[in-house]
SEVEX-678044 format. One record per atom (N, C-alpha, C): residue in three letters; residue number from 1; atom name; x, y, z. Coordinates in Angstrom, 3 decimals. Layout:
BEGIN
ALA, NUM, CA, X, Y, Z
...
This chain:
BEGIN
MET, 1, N, -3.846, 9.502, 15.636
MET, 1, CA, -3.881, 8.811, 14.921
MET, 1, C, -2.565, 8.586, 15.523
GLU, 2, N, -2.568, 6.874, 15.689
GLU, 2, CA, -0.976, 6.318, 16.324
GLU, 2, C, -0.550, 5.803, 15.410
PHE, 3, N, 0.847, 5.656, 15.748
PHE, 3, CA, 1.585, 6.236, 14.528
PHE, 3, C, 1.416, 4.433, 14.036
GLY, 4, N, 1.215, 3.015, 14.761
GLY, 4, CA, 1.087, 1.989, 13.674
GLY, 4, C, -0.397, 1.976, 12.577
GLU, 5, N, -1.309, 3.114, 12.895
GLU, 5, CA, -2.505, 3.035, 12.346
GLU, 5, C, -1.987, 4.307, 11.217
MET, 6, N, -0.764, 5.088, 11.336
MET, 6, CA, -0.347, 6.388, 10.069
MET, 6, C, 0.153, 5.160, 9.138
ILE, 7, N, 1.185, 4.470, 9.329
ILE, 7, CA, 1.666, 3.325, 9.202
ILE, 7, C, 0.598, 2.493, 7.691
ASP, 8, N, -0.582, 2.016, 8.153
ASP, 8, CA, -1.647, 1.000, 7.827
ASP, 8, C, -1.836, 1.402, 6.491
ALA, 9, N, -2.350, 3.104, 6.996
ALA, 9, CA, -2.881, 3.780, 5.697
ALA, 9, C, -2.244, 4.099, 5.003
LEU, 10, N, -1.059, 4.066, 4.989
LEU, 10, CA, 0.017, 4.813, 4.212
LEU, 10, C, 0.334, 3.328, 3.241
ILE, 11, N, 0.109, 1.951, 3.970
ILE, 11, CA, 0.263, 1.452, 3.301
ILE, 11, C, -1.244, 0.481, 2.254
TRP, 12, N, -2.105, 1.250, 2.784
TRP, 12, CA, -3.726, 1.512, 2.213
TRP, 12, C, -3.670, 2.068, 0.855
LEU, 13, N, -3.317, 3.660, 1.404
LEU, 13, CA, -3.408, 4.340, -0.029
LEU, 13, C, -2.613, 3.792, -0.920
ASP, 14, N, -0.950, 3.261, -0.984
ASP, 14, CA, -0.415, 2.957, -1.696
ASP, 14, C, -0.525, 2.126, -2.628
GLU, 15, N, -1.352, 0.893, -2.147
GLU, 15, CA, -1.842, -0.073, -2.526
GLU, 15, C, -3.233, 0.481, -3.692
HIS, 16, N, -3.637, 1.297, -3.418
HIS, 16, CA, -5.108, 1.521, -3.735
HIS, 16, C, -4.651, 3.208, -4.599
PHE, 17, N, -4.514, 3.920, -4.506
PHE, 17, CA, -4.082, 4.797, -4.969
PHE, 17, C, -2.527, 4.985, -5.916
HIS, 18, N, -2.403, 5.004, -7.101
HIS, 18, CA, -1.683, 5.358, -8.379
HIS, 18, C, -1.675, 6.895, -9.016
MET, 19, N, -0.753, 7.369, -9.058
MET, 19, CA, -0.709, 8.694, -9.412
MET, 19, C, -0.348, 8.880, -11.256
ILE, 20, N, -1.176, 9.399, -11.982
ILE, 20, CA, -0.950, 9.438, -13.005
ILE, 20, C, 0.442, 10.990, -12.888
ARG, 21, N, 1.256, 11.334, -13.640
ARG, 21, CA, 2.355, 12.429, -13.287
ARG, 21, C, 2.800, 12.720, -14.696
PRO, 22, N, 2.462, 14.390, -15.377
PRO, 22, CA, 3.135, 13.781, -16.728
PRO, 22, C, 5.034, 14.406, -16.287
LEU, 23, N, 5.579, 14.613, -17.745
LEU, 23, CA, 6.705, 14.703, -17.147
LEU, 23, C, 6.914, 16.886, -16.858
PRO, 24, N, 8.424, 16.312, -16.275
PRO, 24, CA, 8.258, 17.642, -15.787
PRO, 24, C, 7.964, 18.657, -17.255
ASP, 25, N, 8.024, 20.031, -16.671
ASP, 25, CA, 7.607, 21.206, -18.334
ASP, 25, C, 6.730, 20.906, -19.116
THR, 26, N, 6.253, 20.069, -19.030
THR, 26, CA, 4.712, 19.611, -19.961
THR, 26, C, 3.069, 19.804, -19.199
MET, 27, N, 1.758, 20.165, -20.344
MET, 27, CA, 1.403, 19.148, -20.250
MET, 27, C, 0.889, 18.373, -20.498
PRO, 28, N, 0.348, 17.771, -20.386
PRO, 28, CA, -1.061, 16.692, -20.297
PRO, 28, C, -1.690, 16.620, -21.166
THR, 29, N, -1.746, 15.341, -22.193
THR, 29, CA, -2.785, 15.763, -23.016
THR, 29, C, -3.996, 14.964, -22.847
ILE, 30, N, -5.068, 14.572, -23.007
ILE, 30, CA, -6.294, 13.510, -22.220
ILE, 30, C, -5.655, 12.251, -23.363
ASP, 31, N, -5.191, 12.194, -23.917
ASP, 31, CA, -4.666, 10.961, -24.772
ASP, 31, C, -3.314, 10.258, -23.901
TYR, 32, N, -2.806, 11.826, -23.891
TYR, 32, CA, -2.100, 11.398, -22.706
TYR, 32, C, -2.217, 10.210, -21.017
ILE, 33, N, -2.888, 11.029, -20.793
ILE, 33, CA, -3.112, 10.216, -19.826
ILE, 33, C, -4.621, 9.243, -19.589
LEU, 34, N, -4.969, 8.231, -20.513
LEU, 34, CA, -5.834, 7.663, -20.551
LEU, 34, C, -4.781, 6.977, -21.084
GLU, 35, N, -3.888, 6.844, -21.886
GLU, 35, CA, -3.099, 5.649, -22.374
GLU, 35, C, -2.567, 4.981, -20.736
LYS, 36, N, -1.635, 6.211, -19.877
LYS, 36, CA, -1.486, 5.777, -18.689
LYS, 36, C, -2.514, 5.634, -17.722
ALA, 37, N, -3.795, 5.742, -17.863
ALA, 37, CA, -4.624, 5.039, -16.944
ALA, 37, C, -5.097, 3.734, -17.794
ARG, 38, N, -4.773, 3.830, -18.461
ARG, 38, CA, -5.460, 2.184, -19.065
ARG, 38, C, -4.251, 1.255, -18.823
ALA, 39, N, -2.801, 1.417, -19.113
ALA, 39, CA, -2.040, 1.050, -18.160
ALA, 39, C, -1.944, 0.715, -16.993
ALA, 40, N, -2.944, 1.535, -15.724
ALA, 40, CA, -3.131, 1.502, -14.391
ALA, 40, C, -4.329, 0.080, -14.434
VAL, 41, N, -5.217, 0.080, -15.687
VAL, 41, CA, -6.215, -0.204, -15.459
VAL, 41, C, -5.678, -1.688, -15.254
LEU, 42, N, -5.076, -1.683, -16.013
LEU, 42, CA, -4.088, -3.495, -16.706
LEU, 42, C, -3.180, -4.274, -15.659
ARG, 43, N, -2.405, -2.868, -15.313
ARG, 43, CA, -1.425, -3.924, -14.269
ARG, 43, C, -1.936, -3.713, -12.909
TYR, 44, N, -2.754, -2.644, -12.360
TYR, 44, CA, -3.318, -2.735, -11.202
TYR, 44, C, -4.855, -2.592, -10.319
GLY, 45, N, -5.476, -2.800, -11.985
GLY, 45, CA, -6.536, -3.552, -11.386
GLY, 45, C, -7.984, -2.160, -11.014
ILE, 46, N, -7.317, -0.799, -11.854
ILE, 46, CA, -7.875, 0.365, -11.058
ILE, 46, C, -9.608, 0.112, -11.732
GLN, 47, N, -10.560, 0.408, -10.968
GLN, 47, CA, -11.410, 1.425, -10.993
GLN, 47, C, -11.877, 2.271, -11.104
GLY, 48, N, -11.426, 3.701, -10.525
GLY, 48, CA, -11.711, 4.717, -10.460
GLY, 48, C, -10.249, 5.372, -11.209
LEU, 49, N, -10.893, 6.895, -11.952
LEU, 49, CA, -10.024, 7.686, -12.253
LEU, 49, C, -10.253, 9.017, -12.019
ILE, 50, N, -9.319, 9.403, -11.252
ILE, 50, CA, -9.963, 10.510, -11.267
ILE, 50, C, -9.210, 11.830, -12.535
ILE, 51, N, -9.419, 12.591, -12.879
ILE, 51, CA, -8.696, 13.725, -13.735
ILE, 51, C, -8.995, 15.454, -13.101
ASP, 52, N, -8.132, 15.264, -12.576
ASP, 52, CA, -8.042, 17.343, -11.405
ASP, 52, C, -6.762, 18.019, -11.765
PRO, 53, N, -7.207, 18.859, -12.605
PRO, 53, CA, -8.321, 19.848, -13.089
PRO, 53, C, -8.527, 20.140, -14.549
TYR, 54, N, -8.899, 19.940, -14.792
TYR, 54, CA, -9.289, 19.700, -16.932
TYR, 54, C, -8.127, 21.662, -17.192
ASN, 55, N, -8.651, 22.366, -16.518
ASN, 55, CA, -7.450, 22.959, -16.895
ASN, 55, C, -6.471, 23.167, -17.282
GLU, 56, N, -5.303, 21.202, -16.331
GLU, 56, CA, -4.040, 22.044, -16.285
GLU, 56, C, -4.048, 20.886, -17.864
LEU, 57, N, -4.860, 20.323, -18.520
LEU, 57, CA, -5.252, 19.658, -20.052
LEU, 57, C, -4.210, 20.021, -20.488
ASP, 58, N, -3.468, 19.870, -21.606
ASP, 58, CA, -2.871, 20.955, -22.481
ASP, 58, C, -4.014, 21.468, -23.424
PRO, 59, N, -4.153, 22.479, -23.846
PRO, 59, CA, -5.532, 23.398, -24.142
PRO, 59, C, -5.624, 23.537, -25.857
ASN, 60, N, -4.148, 22.618, -26.302
ASN, 60, CA, -3.793, 22.693, -28.247
ASN, 60, C, -4.611, 22.869, -28.704
ARG, 61, N, -5.382, 22.910, -29.900
ARG, 61, CA, -6.799, 21.992, -30.282
ARG, 61, C, -6.299, 22.345, -31.522
SER, 62, N, -6.328, 20.569, -31.844
SER, 62, CA, -5.819, 20.625, -33.597
SER, 62, C, -7.151, 20.319, -34.962
GLY, 63, N, -6.619, 21.068, -35.875
GLY, 63, CA, -7.078, 21.629, -37.000
GLY, 63, C, -8.380, 22.555, -37.130
GLY, 64, N, -7.987, 23.709, -35.706
GLY, 64, CA, -8.648, 24.968, -35.953
GLY, 64, C, -10.097, 24.427, -35.452
ILE, 65, N, -10.173, 23.461, -34.421
ILE, 65, CA, -11.717, 23.056, -34.425
ILE, 65, C, -12.159, 24.566, -33.163
SER, 66, N, -13.181, 24.406, -32.855
SER, 66, CA, -13.895, 25.635, -32.342
SER, 66, C, -13.532, 24.802, -30.550
GLU, 67, N, -14.239, 24.964, -29.503
GLU, 67, CA, -13.513, 25.094, -27.573
GLU, 67, C, -14.616, 23.860, -27.507
THR, 68, N, -15.552, 24.787, -27.816
THR, 68, CA, -16.424, 23.149, -28.115
THR, 68, C, -16.544, 22.164, -28.846
GLU, 69, N, -16.097, 22.171, -29.712
GLU, 69, CA, -16.146, 20.580, -30.673
GLU, 69, C, -14.772, 19.988, -29.880
HIS, 70, N, -13.453, 20.458, -29.511
HIS, 70, CA, -13.038, 19.767, -28.587
HIS, 70, C, -13.452, 19.240, -27.789
VAL, 71, N, -14.016, 20.427, -26.224
VAL, 71, CA, -14.621, 19.444, -25.494
VAL, 71, C, -15.261, 18.634, -25.788
SER, 72, N, -16.243, 18.609, -27.024
SER, 72, CA, -17.052, 17.286, -26.907
SER, 72, C, -16.254, 16.403, -27.360
ARG, 73, N, -14.743, 16.497, -27.526
ARG, 73, CA, -14.210, 15.619, -28.409
ARG, 73, C, -13.898, 15.113, -27.224
LEU, 74, N, -13.445, 15.777, -26.494
LEU, 74, CA, -12.378, 15.217, -25.269
LEU, 74, C, -12.977, 14.424, -24.031
LEU, 75, N, -14.747, 14.838, -24.138
LEU, 75, CA, -15.855, 14.293, -23.019
LEU, 75, C, -16.191, 12.693, -23.473
THR, 76, N, -15.924, 12.791, -24.902
THR, 76, CA, -16.267, 11.604, -25.556
THR, 76, C, -15.241, 10.251, -25.630
LYS, 77, N, -13.507, 11.145, -25.439
LYS, 77, CA, -13.053, 10.448, -25.392
LYS, 77, C, -12.899, 9.332, -24.031
ILE, 78, N, -12.622, 10.300, -23.184
ILE, 78, CA, -13.073, 9.566, -21.587
ILE, 78, C, -14.542, 8.721, -21.125
LYS, 79, N, -15.626, 8.856, -21.976
LYS, 79, CA, -16.744, 8.429, -21.483
LYS, 79, C, -16.603, 7.075, -22.162
ARG, 80, N, -15.622, 6.722, -23.868
ARG, 80, CA, -15.067, 6.207, -23.971
ARG, 80, C, -14.761, 4.883, -23.047
PHE, 81, N, -13.518, 5.603, -22.700
PHE, 81, CA, -12.243, 5.070, -21.562
PHE, 81, C, -13.353, 3.957, -21.045
ALA, 82, N, -14.446, 4.714, -20.094
ALA, 82, CA, -14.561, 4.661, -18.723
ALA, 82, C, -15.768, 3.262, -19.326
GLN, 83, N, -16.015, 3.378, -20.717
GLN, 83, CA, -17.224, 2.318, -20.328
GLN, 83, C, -16.401, 1.020, -21.397
HIS, 84, N, -14.997, 1.160, -21.709
HIS, 84, CA, -14.335, -0.246, -22.319
HIS, 84, C, -14.060, -0.329, -21.132
TYR, 85, N, -13.547, 0.113, -20.338
TYR, 85, CA, -12.224, -0.371, -19.383
TYR, 85, C, -13.020, -0.751, -17.762
ASP, 86, N, -14.478, -0.294, -17.340
ASP, 86, CA, -15.604, -0.612, -16.605
ASP, 86, C, -15.008, 0.028, -15.331
CYS, 87, N, -14.048, 1.823, -15.600
CYS, 87, CA, -13.753, 2.327, -14.792
CYS, 87, C, -14.405, 3.762, -14.642
HIS, 88, N, -14.276, 4.099, -13.711
HIS, 88, CA, -15.829, 5.057, -13.182
HIS, 88, C, -14.868, 6.025, -13.090
VAL, 89, N, -14.645, 7.116, -13.922
VAL, 89, CA, -13.896, 8.914, -14.509
VAL, 89, C, -14.647, 9.793, -13.301
TRP, 90, N, -14.376, 10.330, -12.920
TRP, 90, CA, -14.131, 12.049, -12.382
TRP, 90, C, -13.602, 13.166, -12.601
PHE, 91, N, -13.919, 13.784, -13.462
PHE, 91, CA, -13.574, 14.375, -14.272
PHE, 91, C, -14.172, 16.494, -13.787
VAL, 92, N, -12.725, 16.890, -13.037
VAL, 92, CA, -12.997, 17.916, -11.828
VAL, 92, C, -12.469, 19.356, -13.172
ALA, 93, N, -13.548, 19.958, -13.677
ALA, 93, CA, -14.043, 21.440, -13.848
ALA, 93, C, -14.049, 22.299, -12.830
HIS, 94, N, -13.603, 23.511, -13.458
HIS, 94, CA, -14.061, 24.855, -12.195
HIS, 94, C, -14.803, 25.575, -13.298
PRO, 95, N, -15.691, 26.769, -12.784
PRO, 95, CA, -16.218, 27.242, -12.938
PRO, 95, C, -15.677, 28.341, -13.174
ARG, 96, N, -15.805, 29.403, -14.022
ARG, 96, CA, -15.773, 30.968, -14.720
ARG, 96, C, -15.201, 31.622, -13.476
THR, 97, N, -14.316, 32.572, -13.184
THR, 97, CA, -14.690, 33.432, -12.298
THR, 97, C, -15.662, 33.935, -11.390
GLN, 98, N, -16.593, 33.900, -10.523
GLN, 98, CA, -17.802, 34.706, -10.326
GLN, 98, C, -16.963, 36.246, -9.497
ARG, 99, N, -18.337, 36.620, -9.308
ARG, 99, CA, -18.187, 37.950, -8.928
ARG, 99, C, -19.156, 37.740, -7.917
GLY, 100, N, -18.249, 38.053, -5.924
GLY, 100, CA, -19.613, 38.403, -5.043
GLY, 100, C, -18.385, 38.546, -4.038
LEU, 101, N, -18.483, 38.199, -3.159
LEU, 101, CA, -17.547, 37.973, -1.383
LEU, 101, C, -16.235, 37.843, -1.804
GLY, 102, N, -15.326, 39.412, -2.070
GLY, 102, CA, -13.987, 39.512, -2.313
GLY, 102, C, -13.175, 39.362, -3.275
VAL, 103, N, -13.888, 38.825, -4.533
VAL, 103, CA, -13.749, 38.341, -5.673
VAL, 103, C, -14.680, 39.839, -6.450
GLY, 104, N, -13.848, 40.598, -6.790
GLY, 104, CA, -13.465, 41.859, -7.466
GLY, 104, C, -14.920, 42.622, -6.370
GLY, 105, N, -14.483, 43.383, -5.302
GLY, 105, CA, -14.889, 44.054, -4.559
GLY, 105, C, -16.119, 43.135, -3.866
GLY, 106, N, -17.053, 42.560, -4.591
GLY, 106, CA, -18.218, 42.090, -3.906
GLY, 106, C, -18.151, 41.701, -2.810
THR, 107, N, -19.749, 42.499, -2.632
THR, 107, CA, -19.836, 41.628, -0.812
THR, 107, C, -20.638, 40.865, -0.292
GLU, 108, N, -21.107, 40.481, -1.326
GLU, 108, CA, -22.898, 39.003, -0.740
GLU, 108, C, -21.830, 38.436, -1.295
SER, 109, N, -22.931, 37.113, -0.600
SER, 109, CA, -22.124, 35.599, -0.607
SER, 109, C, -21.927, 35.206, -2.114
LEU, 110, N, -21.356, 34.472, -2.627
LEU, 110, CA, -21.111, 34.327, -3.994
LEU, 110, C, -22.234, 33.179, -4.096
PRO, 111, N, -23.118, 33.748, -5.503
PRO, 111, CA, -24.352, 32.534, -6.173
PRO, 111, C, -23.730, 31.092, -6.457
ALA, 112, N, -24.400, 30.285, -6.118
ALA, 112, CA, -24.255, 29.094, -6.511
ALA, 112, C, -23.862, 28.522, -8.092
PRO, 113, N, -22.559, 27.453, -8.637
PRO, 113, CA, -22.000, 28.196, -10.416
PRO, 113, C, -23.198, 26.712, -10.726
THR, 114, N, -23.888, 26.942, -11.794
THR, 114, CA, -24.220, 25.632, -12.248
THR, 114, C, -23.239, 24.953, -13.240
MET, 115, N, -23.748, 23.884, -13.913
MET, 115, CA, -22.550, 23.362, -15.460
MET, 115, C, -22.631, 23.733, -15.601
TYR, 116, N, -23.208, 24.611, -16.211
TYR, 116, CA, -23.439, 25.650, -17.762
TYR, 116, C, -21.523, 26.907, -17.335
ASP, 117, N, -21.437, 27.200, -16.075
ASP, 117, CA, -20.168, 28.184, -16.065
ASP, 117, C, -19.747, 27.335, -15.948
ILE, 118, N, -18.988, 26.573, -16.311
ILE, 118, CA, -18.112, 25.637, -16.370
ILE, 118, C, -17.318, 26.122, -17.586
SER, 119, N, -16.541, 26.910, -17.311
SER, 119, CA, -15.638, 27.290, -19.191
SER, 119, C, -15.758, 26.392, -20.337
GLY, 120, N, -15.510, 26.706, -21.126
GLY, 120, CA, -14.731, 26.265, -22.022
GLY, 120, C, -16.443, 25.302, -22.808
SER, 121, N, -18.128, 24.925, -22.456
SER, 121, CA, -18.537, 24.204, -23.393
SER, 121, C, -19.972, 23.429, -22.329
ALA, 122, N, -20.989, 23.742, -22.125
ALA, 122, CA, -22.234, 23.108, -22.227
ALA, 122, C, -22.554, 21.861, -22.257
HIS, 123, N, -21.198, 21.641, -22.981
HIS, 123, CA, -21.067, 19.587, -23.124
HIS, 123, C, -20.867, 19.106, -21.764
PHE, 124, N, -20.025, 19.819, -20.773
PHE, 124, CA, -19.924, 19.041, -19.204
PHE, 124, C, -20.976, 18.850, -19.007
ILE, 125, N, -22.764, 19.688, -19.279
ILE, 125, CA, -23.422, 19.455, -18.523
ILE, 125, C, -24.157, 18.468, -19.568
ASN, 126, N, -24.159, 18.073, -20.778
ASN, 126, CA, -24.761, 17.537, -21.580
ASN, 126, C, -24.093, 16.103, -21.931
LYS, 127, N, -22.778, 15.734, -21.575
LYS, 127, CA, -22.159, 14.295, -21.955
LYS, 127, C, -21.957, 14.093, -20.753
ALA, 128, N, -22.267, 14.861, -19.652
ALA, 128, CA, -22.098, 14.409, -18.222
ALA, 128, C, -22.739, 13.006, -17.801
ASP, 129, N, -22.856, 11.428, -17.002
ASP, 129, CA, -23.615, 10.923, -16.970
ASP, 129, C, -24.358, 11.764, -15.541
ASN, 130, N, -23.677, 12.075, -14.318
ASN, 130, CA, -22.906, 13.010, -13.084
ASN, 130, C, -22.800, 14.193, -12.991
GLY, 131, N, -23.385, 14.993, -12.328
GLY, 131, CA, -23.235, 16.305, -12.444
GLY, 131, C, -22.980, 16.847, -10.552
VAL, 132, N, -21.530, 17.270, -10.275
VAL, 132, CA, -22.002, 17.439, -8.756
VAL, 132, C, -20.973, 19.017, -8.776
VAL, 133, N, -21.667, 19.682, -8.175
VAL, 133, CA, -21.484, 20.766, -8.246
VAL, 133, C, -21.237, 21.453, -6.258
VAL, 134, N, -19.125, 21.701, -5.844
VAL, 134, CA, -18.989, 21.408, -4.926
VAL, 134, C, -19.218, 23.708, -4.481
HIS, 135, N, -19.510, 23.528, -3.316
HIS, 135, CA, -19.750, 25.394, -3.870
HIS, 135, C, -19.667, 25.818, -2.514
ARG, 136, N, -19.037, 27.313, -2.191
ARG, 136, CA, -18.491, 27.676, -1.051
ARG, 136, C, -19.088, 29.141, -0.874
PRO, 137, N, -20.676, 28.974, -0.265
PRO, 137, CA, -20.608, 30.443, -0.838
PRO, 137, C, -19.784, 31.381, -0.184
LEU, 138, N, -19.497, 31.829, 1.070
LEU, 138, CA, -18.673, 31.872, 1.578
LEU, 138, C, -17.163, 32.252, 1.908
ALA, 139, N, -16.690, 31.597, 0.890
ALA, 139, CA, -15.416, 31.558, 0.762
ALA, 139, C, -14.756, 32.733, 1.304
GLY, 140, N, -13.687, 33.119, 1.877
GLY, 140, CA, -13.339, 34.528, 1.692
GLY, 140, C, -13.500, 35.553, 3.209
ALA, 141, N, -14.675, 34.708, 3.767
ALA, 141, CA, -15.016, 36.298, 4.231
ALA, 141, C, -14.939, 36.500, 5.597
SER, 142, N, -15.536, 37.924, 5.634
SER, 142, CA, -15.060, 38.629, 7.199
SER, 142, C, -15.640, 38.455, 8.494
VAL, 143, N, -15.482, 38.699, 9.358
VAL, 143, CA, -15.871, 37.137, 10.714
VAL, 143, C, -16.822, 38.317, 10.735
GLY, 144, N, -17.701, 37.935, 10.892
GLY, 144, CA, -19.017, 38.407, 11.091
GLY, 144, C, -19.974, 38.004, 10.230
GLN, 145, N, -19.843, 37.911, 9.314
GLN, 145, CA, -20.031, 37.970, 7.249
GLN, 145, C, -20.968, 36.576, 7.409
GLY, 146, N, -20.469, 35.212, 8.350
GLY, 146, CA, -21.282, 33.922, 8.412
GLY, 146, C, -19.977, 32.946, 8.532
ASP, 147, N, -20.213, 32.245, 8.325
ASP, 147, CA, -19.109, 30.924, 8.517
ASP, 147, C, -18.661, 30.288, 6.976
PRO, 148, N, -17.105, 31.294, 7.042
PRO, 148, CA, -16.176, 30.717, 5.244
PRO, 148, C, -16.415, 29.172, 5.416
PHE, 149, N, -16.225, 28.334, 6.318
PHE, 149, CA, -15.851, 26.515, 6.466
PHE, 149, C, -17.297, 26.199, 5.610
THR, 150, N, -18.310, 26.276, 5.315
THR, 150, CA, -20.040, 26.269, 5.147
THR, 150, C, -19.140, 26.215, 3.368
VAL, 151, N, -19.741, 24.160, 3.197
VAL, 151, CA, -19.427, 23.719, 1.860
VAL, 151, C, -21.516, 22.838, 1.791
GLN, 152, N, -21.676, 23.539, -0.006
GLN, 152, CA, -22.584, 23.053, -0.227
GLN, 152, C, -22.595, 21.708, -1.304
LEU, 153, N, -22.939, 20.748, -1.496
LEU, 153, CA, -22.317, 19.977, -2.202
LEU, 153, C, -24.057, 19.774, -3.013
LEU, 154, N, -24.103, 19.765, -4.449
LEU, 154, CA, -24.806, 20.112, -5.415
LEU, 154, C, -24.809, 19.311, -6.025
VAL, 155, N, -26.138, 18.322, -5.872
VAL, 155, CA, -25.850, 17.317, -7.083
VAL, 155, C, -26.860, 17.716, -8.341
ARG, 156, N, -26.687, 17.657, -9.060
ARG, 156, CA, -27.446, 18.909, -10.125
ARG, 156, C, -27.725, 17.775, -11.391
LYS, 157, N, -27.555, 16.703, -11.504
LYS, 157, CA, -27.661, 15.163, -12.397
LYS, 157, C, -27.433, 14.744, -12.302
VAL, 158, N, -28.469, 13.735, -12.746
VAL, 158, CA, -27.718, 11.884, -12.545
VAL, 158, C, -28.828, 11.498, -13.479
ARG, 159, N, -27.609, 10.971, -14.737
ARG, 159, CA, -28.492, 10.466, -15.338
ARG, 159, C, -28.851, 8.764, -14.704
ASN, 160, N, -28.457, 8.061, -14.827
ASN, 160, CA, -29.077, 6.921, -14.621
ASN, 160, C, -29.104, 6.850, -12.988
LYS, 161, N, -30.784, 6.744, -12.642
LYS, 161, CA, -31.055, 7.052, -11.701
LYS, 161, C, -31.209, 6.275, -10.543
LEU, 162, N, -30.736, 5.123, -10.715
LEU, 162, CA, -30.405, 4.035, -10.171
LEU, 162, C, -29.041, 4.188, -8.978
ALA, 163, N, -28.035, 5.308, -9.662
ALA, 163, CA, -26.707, 5.309, -8.967
ALA, 163, C, -27.308, 6.960, -7.941
GLY, 164, N, -28.165, 7.417, -7.897
GLY, 164, CA, -28.439, 8.936, -7.051
GLY, 164, C, -29.699, 9.359, -7.378
LYS, 165, N, -30.079, 10.662, -6.905
LYS, 165, CA, -30.308, 11.375, -7.109
LYS, 165, C, -30.243, 12.937, -7.293
ILE, 166, N, -31.034, 13.908, -7.386
ILE, 166, CA, -31.048, 15.424, -7.990
ILE, 166, C, -31.348, 15.894, -5.827
GLY, 167, N, -29.893, 16.878, -5.647
GLY, 167, CA, -30.735, 17.781, -4.396
GLY, 167, C, -29.152, 18.035, -4.118
ASP, 168, N, -29.108, 18.312, -2.174
ASP, 168, CA, -28.352, 18.849, -1.896
ASP, 168, C, -28.058, 18.981, -0.277
VAL, 169, N, -26.889, 19.345, 0.354
VAL, 169, CA, -26.669, 18.904, 1.351
VAL, 169, C, -25.622, 20.060, 1.434
THR, 170, N, -25.610, 20.372, 3.109
THR, 170, CA, -24.579, 21.302, 3.513
THR, 170, C, -23.247, 20.954, 4.179
LEU, 171, N, -22.495, 21.427, 4.293
LEU, 171, CA, -21.258, 20.611, 5.031
LEU, 171, C, -20.746, 21.446, 6.005
ARG, 172, N, -19.812, 21.077, 7.032
ARG, 172, CA, -18.597, 22.274, 7.646
ARG, 172, C, -17.503, 21.724, 7.126
TYR, 173, N, -16.719, 22.179, 7.416
TYR, 173, CA, -15.046, 21.473, 6.617
TYR, 173, C, -14.529, 22.306, 7.675
ASP, 174, N, -13.780, 21.427, 8.699
ASP, 174, CA, -13.339, 20.906, 9.630
ASP, 174, C, -12.066, 21.150, 9.537
GLY, 175, N, -11.162, 22.450, 8.985
GLY, 175, CA, -9.453, 22.718, 8.697
GLY, 175, C, -8.254, 21.640, 9.513
ALA, 176, N, -8.597, 21.466, 11.069
ALA, 176, CA, -8.252, 21.163, 11.575
ALA, 176, C, -8.287, 19.670, 10.900
THR, 177, N, -8.649, 19.032, 10.979
THR, 177, CA, -9.510, 17.622, 10.306
THR, 177, C, -9.776, 16.447, 9.618
GLY, 178, N, -9.507, 18.040, 8.607
GLY, 178, CA, -10.062, 18.039, 7.183
GLY, 178, C, -11.294, 16.835, 6.564
GLN, 179, N, -11.865, 17.098, 7.530
GLN, 179, CA, -13.109, 15.935, 7.556
GLN, 179, C, -14.115, 17.433, 7.456
TYR, 180, N, -15.560, 16.926, 6.437
TYR, 180, CA, -16.936, 17.228, 6.740
TYR, 180, C, -17.681, 16.640, 7.636
ASP, 181, N, -18.556, 17.592, 7.978
ASP, 181, CA, -19.664, 17.374, 8.664
ASP, 181, C, -20.720, 18.193, 9.120
ALA, 182, N, -21.560, 17.485, 8.640
ALA, 182, CA, -22.960, 18.199, 8.885
ALA, 182, C, -23.814, 18.505, 10.387
SER, 183, N, -23.368, 17.680, 11.183
SER, 183, CA, -23.977, 17.583, 13.061
SER, 183, C, -23.738, 19.202, 13.062
ASP, 184, N, -23.084, 19.995, 12.984
ASP, 184, CA, -22.824, 21.362, 13.420
ASP, 184, C, -24.032, 22.554, 12.968
LEU, 185, N, -24.512, 21.727, 12.053
LEU, 185, CA, -25.130, 22.891, 11.514
LEU, 185, C, -27.288, 23.633, 11.425
């Protein structure tokens, strides 16, 4: 990339991406993030919000509610925000730890997690409009065990069939360029 191209790219990123960061030494609540996102919709006209990752949000639950109810309320707030402000929200939640290659002494490739494997609640699949699993089956593989840079994108839920369809694609991650490519497979 030429220097001028890099400057153009940085300007484009600055104009199109706005970071929401909590104060130091605090864990943000979903209310904090959605209030900052509301301000970004009104000020900058954002049309997309990425909340990543779920486990970095403040886990405190008011009134002694269960984790399942907490997740249900959290996802309801996110969906209402998305609908009210016409803003697409990507909510990144990681699955519970799986046993397999390099995890707890396992030697097999990791099976793909399901949307039900996200710690906290089945609401992650029940309330989601779309569910996509990013799976690295051979992450941590040794030489000769397969390609550790293989990545599977597994679309597991599509509520609105005009927005896509359920299916899978396997890609290879190129660490040098930071790009994914299907042509080498």
